[in-house]
C-alpha positions as CSV (number, residue, x, y, z in Angstrom):
1,M,123.1,81.5,122.8
2,S,126.2,80.0,124.3
3,E,126.3,76.6,121.9
4,K,126.9,77.5,117.8
5,T,124.3,78.2,116.3
6,H,123.9,76.7,112.9
7,I,121.1,78.0,110.0
8,D,120.7,75.0,107.4
9,I,121.2,76.8,104.5
10,E,119.7,73.9,102.0
11,Y,116.5,73.3,103.6
12,T,116.4,77.8,103.9
13,A,116.8,78.2,100.5
14,K,114.3,75.8,99.7
15,L,111.8,77.5,101.8
16,A,112.9,80.8,100.4
17,R,112.2,78.9,96.7
18,I,115.9,79.8,95.4
19,N,118.5,77.9,93.6
20,L,121.9,77.9,94.9
21,T,125.2,77.1,93.7
22,D,127.5,75.0,96.1
23,A,129.5,78.2,96.0
24,E,126.8,80.4,96.8
25,K,125.8,78.1,99.4
26,E,129.3,78.3,101.0
27,K,129.4,82.0,100.6
28,L,125.9,82.4,102.5
29,S,126.9,80.7,105.0
30,G,129.9,82.8,106.0
31,Q,128.2,85.4,105.8
32,L,124.9,84.2,108.2
33,D,127.7,83.2,110.4
34,S,129.2,86.7,110.4
35,I,125.5,88.0,111.3
36,I,125.1,85.3,113.9
37,G,128.4,86.6,115.4
38,Y,127.5,90.3,115.5
39,V,123.7,89.3,117.5
40,E,125.9,87.2,119.9
41,K,128.3,90.0,120.9
42,L,125.3,92.5,120.6
43,E,123.8,90.3,123.6
44,E,126.6,90.7,125.8
45,L,125.7,94.5,126.1
46,D,124.0,95.7,129.4
47,T,120.5,97.2,128.4
48,D,119.3,97.0,131.5
49,G,117.7,100.6,132.1
50,V,117.4,101.5,127.9
51,E,113.6,101.9,126.6
52,P,113.0,99.9,123.5
53,T,113.2,101.4,120.0
54,A,112.0,101.2,116.7
55,H,114.2,103.9,115.2
56,P,117.2,105.7,116.7
57,H,115.8,109.4,116.5
58,P,111.8,110.7,117.5
59,V,110.2,110.1,113.7
60,Y,106.8,112.4,112.8
61,N,104.3,112.5,110.5
62,V,105.7,114.2,107.2
63,W,102.9,113.5,105.0
64,Q,101.2,116.1,103.6
65,E,97.4,117.0,104.3
66,D,94.7,115.4,102.1
67,E,93.9,117.8,99.5
68,V,90.5,117.2,97.8
69,K,91.2,117.8,94.1
70,G,89.1,117.3,90.7
71,E,88.4,113.6,90.2
72,L,89.1,110.8,87.0
73,S,86.3,111.0,84.5
74,T,86.0,107.0,84.5
75,E,87.5,107.0,80.6
76,E,90.4,109.0,82.1
77,A,90.6,106.0,85.3
78,L,90.2,103.2,82.7
79,K,92.7,104.8,80.0
80,N,95.7,102.8,81.3
81,A,94.4,99.7,82.1
82,P,95.2,96.7,80.2
83,A,91.7,95.2,80.7
84,Q,88.7,96.5,81.4
85,R,84.7,95.4,80.7
86,D,81.7,97.7,82.0
87,N,83.6,100.3,83.1
88,M,86.0,98.1,85.1
89,I,89.7,97.2,85.5
90,V,89.7,93.9,84.3
91,V,92.3,91.4,86.7
92,P,93.1,88.1,87.2
93,K,91.3,85.7,89.1
94,V,93.2,85.2,92.6
95,V,90.7,83.1,94.6
96,D,88.5,80.4,94.0
């Protein structure tokens, strides 16, 4: 990234479907320039021999074991459902 990288704030806001005021655009532009500058500075580091990682420390599964417990009755499962029909929870249609 030897040449100055520019992010089109208006286009990005349109993609994100957010409306920004001129002041917000100006502030965001400065913040994004700072972030890009930091990333460009990181690119100067010699990372030969450094193994890629997703986390700086080893992460182990911290979930507890699944334990079978009593099941809910139909009435208990449906008691907080906003809508129900034929012992099922009714949800809005999302696919035609």
